[in-house]
Short mmCIF file of the C-alpha atoms (twelve columns), coordinates in Angstrom:
data_MODEL
# 
_entry.id   MODEL 
# 
loop_
_atom_site.group_PDB 
_atom_site.id 
_atom_site.type_symbol 
_atom_site.label_atom_id 
_atom_site.label_alt_id 
_atom_site.label_comp_id 
_atom_site.label_asym_id 
_atom_site.label_seq_id 
_atom_site.Cartn_x 
_atom_site.Cartn_y 
_atom_site.Cartn_z 
_atom_site.pdbx_PDB_model_num 
ATOM 1  C CA . UNK A 1  13.393  60.855 -28.030 1 
ATOM 2  C CA . UNK A 2  10.872  61.350 -25.261 1 
ATOM 3  C CA . UNK A 3  9.217   58.035 -26.023 1 
ATOM 4  C CA . UNK A 4  12.631  56.334 -26.161 1 
ATOM 5  C CA . UNK A 5  13.615  57.717 -22.750 1 
ATOM 6  C CA . UNK A 6  10.336  56.788 -21.121 1 
ATOM 7  C CA . UNK A 7  10.304  53.204 -22.445 1 
ATOM 8  C CA . UNK A 8  13.973  52.235 -22.830 1 
ATOM 9  C CA . UNK A 9  15.743  54.574 -20.421 1 
ATOM 10 C CA . UNK A 10 17.923  57.641 -20.571 1 
ATOM 11 C CA . UNK A 11 21.208  55.884 -21.296 1 
ATOM 12 C CA . UNK A 12 22.576  52.691 -22.755 1 
ATOM 13 C CA . UNK A 13 23.541  50.117 -20.174 1 
ATOM 14 C CA . UNK A 14 26.134  48.264 -22.254 1 
ATOM 15 C CA . UNK A 15 29.783  49.262 -22.118 1 
ATOM 16 C CA . UNK A 16 31.200  48.030 -25.426 1 
ATOM 17 C CA . UNK A 17 30.288  49.584 -28.753 1 
ATOM 18 C CA . UNK A 18 29.042  46.323 -30.283 1 
ATOM 19 C CA . UNK A 19 26.751  45.683 -27.342 1 
ATOM 20 C CA . UNK A 20 25.486  49.287 -27.464 1 
ATOM 21 C CA . UNK A 21 24.608  48.816 -31.133 1 
ATOM 22 C CA . UNK A 22 22.699  45.648 -30.314 1 
ATOM 23 C CA . UNK A 23 20.905  47.344 -27.430 1 
ATOM 24 C CA . UNK A 24 19.927  50.235 -29.710 1 
ATOM 25 C CA . UNK A 25 18.607  47.900 -32.404 1 
ATOM 26 C CA . UNK A 26 16.490  46.052 -29.856 1 
ATOM 27 C CA . UNK A 27 15.134  49.342 -28.514 1 
ATOM 28 C CA . UNK A 28 14.271  50.585 -31.994 1 
ATOM 29 C CA . UNK A 29 12.442  47.376 -32.877 1 
ATOM 30 C CA . UNK A 30 10.473  47.525 -29.623 1 
ATOM 31 C CA . UNK A 31 9.428   51.129 -30.288 1 
ATOM 32 C CA . UNK A 32 8.522   50.332 -33.911 1 
ATOM 33 C CA . UNK A 33 6.350   47.440 -32.740 1 
ATOM 34 C CA . UNK A 34 4.629   49.657 -30.166 1 
ATOM 35 C CA . UNK A 35 4.033   52.323 -32.808 1 
ATOM 36 C CA . UNK A 36 2.589   49.840 -35.299 1 
ATOM 37 C CA . UNK A 37 0.187   48.472 -32.676 1 
ATOM 38 C CA . UNK A 38 -1.106  51.943 -31.900 1 
ATOM 39 C CA . UNK A 39 -1.953  53.045 -35.444 1 
ATOM 40 C CA . UNK A 40 -5.564  52.627 -36.510 1 
ATOM 41 C CA . UNK A 41 -6.382  51.011 -39.858 1 
ATOM 42 C CA . UNK A 42 -8.966  52.655 -42.079 1 
ATOM 43 C CA . UNK A 43 -11.198 51.068 -44.658 1 
ATOM 44 C CA . UNK A 44 -13.251 52.974 -47.187 1 
ATOM 45 C CA . UNK A 45 -16.959 52.248 -46.938 1 
ATOM 46 C CA . UNK A 46 -19.197 53.159 -49.842 1 
# 
């Protein structure tokens, strides 16, 4: 939740429920993309 609030904001800006759902989905995909970019990949070396 802390990451969500710092990147997206503390509250939804849309008024209608459908628009809030869309806003949430966009926020989740942005955070997932940021998370995937920050994870290191490991390869086993013999």
